[in-house]
N, C-alpha and C positions, 0 to 999 in steps of 0.2 A: 454622380451620386453613388453612395455605397449600396451594395446589394442588400436585399432583405435579410439574408443570412448574416451578413456582416453587422447590420444594424442591431439585430437580435443579440449577436455575440457581444457587441459593445455594451449594450444595456445590461445584459446578464453578468458579464465580467465586472462591470462597475458596481452593480448591486451586491455582488458576492465578495467584493474587495480583492478580486484576482487581477492585480496590477499587471503582472507579466503577460497574461492573456489580453488584457485591455490594450496594452502598448503594441502587442503583436498584431492585433486586428486593425488598430489605428494605422500602423505602418502599411498594412496591406491596402487600406483605403487610399492612403497617400500614393502608393505605387500605382494603383489603378487609375487615379486621377492623372498621374504623369503619363501613363500609356494613352489616355484619351486626349492628350495634348494640353491639359490644364496645368501647365508647369508652375504658374504662380501659386495656384491653390495648393498644389502638392508641396511646394516649398513652405508655405504658411503652416500646413498641417505638420510637416516634419519639425518645424521650429517650435510649435506648440508641444509636440511630444517630447522633444529634447528639453524644453523648459520644465515640463512636468517631472521628467526623470531626474533633472538636476535639483529639484526641490521635493524630495520624498516626504518632508515634514507636512506638506499640504494634505497628504492622505492619512497621516498618523492618527488623527482623532477618529476618523471613520473606521479605521482598522481595529480600534480598541473595543468596538461594540460587537459582541459575539452574536451576530444576527442569525447564525445557523444553529443555535441551541435548540434541541428538540423541545416541543411543547405538547401539552395535552397527553393523549394516550401514547404518543411516540416516546415519552420519557421512559416508559417501561420496556420499550422495544429497541431503543438506540442509545448508546453512550457516545459522546462526542469528545474529540480532542483536536488540538491544533498542532500537528507534528512539525518539527524543524529538522527531521532526519534528511540525509542526502545519500545518493547512490554511492558516493565515494567512501562512505562509512561501512559498506558491505563488502565482504570477501566472497566473490562469486566465480564460478567457472566462466570461460569466455562466452560460450553459447548463451547462457542465462543472462549474463550482463548485456550482451547484444540485444536480446529480446526486450529487456527493460529499457535500454536506451531508445530503442525503436518506439516503444509504447509512449515514453515521455515526449519524444520528438513529435510524434503524431498528435498528441494532445496539445502541445504548444502551437502546432500549426493546424488546429482543428478547423478554424474558420475557412482557411484556404482549401483544405481537403473537402469540407462540406460544400463549398461553393462550386465544386466540380462534380457534385453528385456522388462523392465517395464518403466513406465513414472511417474515422480513426478507431483504432483498437481501444475498447473500453470495457468489454465483458471478458474477465480473465478467470481462469481456473488454475489454482496453484496446488500441485500435488507433491508429496514427499514426506519423509519421516519427521517426527517432532523435533523442534529446535534447529531446523535447517534454514530458517530465514523467511518463512511465509508471512508471519505477522509483521516482521520488520519490513517486508516488501510493501505491504499496505501503508505503513507509516512513511516509507520513503516516497511512495507515489504522492501522498498528501503533501509532504515537505517539498518535493521538487516542483510540484504544480501549484503550491500555495493554496491547497484545498483542505477543508476540514475532513477529519477521518471519523466516519460514523460506524461504530462496531455494533453489529446486530446481536442483541442479547437473546440467546436461545431459550433461557429460562422464562423470558417474557413472551417469546414468540410461540413456542410449542405448548399447546394445552391438550387436555383429554376430551374437550368438548367438540362435537362434530361441527365442522365449518368455521370454528373460531380461529384456528391457525391460518387458514386461507384468507380470512378477512384481515388479520393482522399483517400478513404478507402484502396484501394490497395497499395497506397504509404505508408500508416501507417503500414500495414502488411508486406510490404517489409522491412521497417525499423526494425521491430522486428527480422528479420533474420540477418540484418547487425549489429545492435547494441543491445546487451542484456540490458534489463532494465525492469522496471515496467511501463506498458502502461495502463493508467487510463482513462476509459471512464466514466465520471460523467454524471448524468442525461441521463442514457443510453436509457431510454424509448423513447427519441427524435428520435433515429435512426430508430425505427420500428413503432412508434405509433403517432408521432406528425403530424397529417394530416394537421393542419393549416399552415404548412410551404409551402404547394403546393396544387394546385387544382387537380393535377394529382395523383389520388389514385394509379394508376399503377406504377408510379415512386416510391412511398413509398414502394410498394411491391418489386420493383426491388432492392431498397437499402437494405431492410431486407434480401432478398434472397442472395445478394452479401455478406453481413456480415456473414450469416450462412455458406456460402460456404468457405469464407476466414478463419473463425475461425476453421472450421472443418479441413481444409487443412494445417493450420499453424503447423509447426513442429520445430519452433524456440526454443531457450532456454529462451526466455523472458517470463515474467508474464503478462497476459492479465487480467486486473481487471475492471469489469463493475459494476457500482452502480446505483441504482434506488430507488426512494421513492414510486414508483407505480408498484410493480410487477404484480398487477392484470391486467394491460393493455399490458403486454408483450406477444408476440406470444409464444404459448406453445412449438414450435420447438426450441426456444432459450435455454430453460432450459437443454435440452439434450446435448448441446454443451459445457457445463461447467463441470469442474472436481469437483467443490465443490460449494455449495450454503450456504452462511453465512447470518444468520438472526440477525438483530440489533434491539434492543428494547429500549424504554425509561427506565431510571434507576429506580430501586426500592429504598426504603428508605435506605437500607444498602449501596448501591452504591452511592446514593446522599451524604450520610454522609462521605464516603471515599473521594469523589471529593472535597467537601468543606473543609474537614480536611487537605487534601494534599495541597490545595491552600492557606489556611488561617492560619494554625496552628502556623506559625512562628510569627504572629502578633496578634493572637486571645487572648482575656482575658482568664484567667484560668478556670473560671466557666461556660464557654460557653457550651450550650447543642446542640451537633451535631444532636442528635436524634430529638429534637424539631424543629430545622432548616430543617431537612430532611422531616419531616411531612408537613411543610409549602411549600416545594419545589416540591412536587409530581406533575407530569405532565410536568415538564421542561426537556429539553434534556440536554445531557452532555455539549454541546456547550453553552447553555444558562446558565447553572450553573457556568461554568468557567467565562463567561462574568459578571455574577452577583458578583462572588467573586472578580474579578478584579476591578469592580466598587467600592466595599466596601473598597478595599485596596487603590485605588486612592483617595477616599474621605478622608480617614484617613490621608494620606500623605499631602493632601492640607490643612486640618484642623490642621496640626502639631500634630496629635495624634500618639503616639507610639504603641497603641493597637486598635484592631478592636472589637467592642462590638457585642453582639447578635442582638441588635436593628439595628445597622448599616447594618448587613447582611440581616436582615428581610426587611429593606427598599429597598436594592438593589434587592432582590429576587422579591418583589412586582412590582418594576419598570420594571424588565425584563419580568414578567408575563404579565403586561399590554401591553408592547411593542409587545410581542409575539402574543397576542390576536388581536392587530391592524393589524399586518402583515399578520395574517392568515384569 
């Protein structure tokens, strides 16, 4: 027989339409039966799994129903999307990519890890400058794991009334238990540090204490992902509540060249110097590089040019740099 953990994982993954996880747990059950000497049963289970994988259309109708759409008061607290992003779409340094690969692998093998009394990484703190890939990471985790992405709406969460924010926080953590997904707290420092939202410093402390208690007690199978541009103002107690801390940085010349080449190579002239463009783009974030590349592409299309020149890209980069300086 399957273990209690495996049975729960099978039912939960089926209800949430997480086919990859469902097949993974089912294969673990089959492997367990084979170890027990139940070879015939193991083969029958594997045959059924292979049959299901070969006929994905059997699951298509169920997948079309967005069962994870927030309802009731959660509508004002969470916005949901169903990302299709993948890790291969991100340009990352080696260490950060290895961290994300490890998180995704642990989630895909969560049932096996849990069955041995261990816990996969799922409470993550992302820190780094704006535009370096933190929001994209939440989307990639959802896309890679086939999970909905629930973005916490700070405008609906944080209020000036005593006790109300903590009550809303509890609703979000209750949702992590009921509906597995990636729950993304962007601008996370607002929860514990943004004192301008209220004159009652005691209330700010209560909100922070509530979050610390809830994230520590959370035993759901959801991923809780928090992102901040200002890790220096976070309470030290927060860091101990996360399973992994991921650092994001502005791209170096090699990564800048990769971003521009990926975005522009299909329309770029043959003798374009990606290295020269990269040196002119230092200091820009990944998001700003993508916007600059898109601006160069749009300009070329409007001007009826079938190629993008190095000068076109330089102009777009300088415009983006000036805009960035004005905004900051």
